[in-house]
C-alpha positions in Angstrom: 0.1 0.1 -0.2 2.6 2.7 0.8 3.5 2.0 -3.2 0.4 3.9 -4.3 1.0 6.8 -1.5 4.8 7.1 -2.8 3.2 7.2 -6.4 0.3 9.6 -5.6 3.1 12.1 -3.7 5.7 11.6 -6.7 2.9 12.8 -9.3 1.7 15.6 -7.5 5.1 17.1 -6.3 6.1 16.6 -10.5 2.9 18.3 -11.3 3.4 21.2 -8.7 6.7 21.3 -9.8 5.7 22.7 -13.8 6.5 19.6 -15.1 4.4 19.4 -18.5 3.3 15.3 -18.7 3.2 12.5 -15.5 6.3 10.5 -15.6 5.0 7.3 -16.1 7.2 4.0 -16.0 7.0 2.7 -19.8 7.5 -1.2 -20.2 11.0 -2.0 -21.7 11.9 -4.4 -24.2 13.0 -7.8 -22.3 16.2 -7.6 -24.7 17.4 -3.8 -23.8 21.0 -4.2 -22.0 19.5 -2.8 -18.7 16.6 -5.5 -18.5 18.9 -8.3 -19.2 21.4 -6.7 -16.3 18.4 -6.4 -13.9 17.2 -10.0 -14.5 20.9 -11.9 -14.1 21.0 -10.5 -10.5 17.5 -11.1 -9.7 15.9 -7.4 -10.2 12.4 -7.3 -11.4 11.7 -4.8 -14.3 9.7 -2.1 -13.0 6.6 -0.3 -14.8 3.2 0.9 -14.0 0.3 -1.2 -14.6 -3.2 0.5 -16.6 -4.4 1.2 -13.1 -1.0 3.0 -12.1 -1.1 5.2 -15.4 -4.4 6.3 -14.9 -4.1 7.7 -11.8 -0.9 9.2 -12.5 -2.6 10.5 -15.4 -5.6 12.0 -13.3 -3.8 13.3 -10.7 -1.1 15.7 -12.7 -4.2 17.0 -14.4 -5.9 17.9 -10.8 -2.3 19.3 -10.1 -0.8 21.0 -12.8 0.3 24.4 -12.7 -0.3 26.1 -15.9 
């Protein structure tokens, strides 16, 4: 659950800080060097689920500075 609170706080801070768009963690190809390296040492590749992407977009639109 703390992951969601972090996502909310991070997105609101970006929006209030003047970011043009939300910082969505996009899916990376499993064949990129970073993904291969993370897999070799046992780390997961991090990306936003569709629900998290929607929440980021919604929060960004609510709190952004024009």
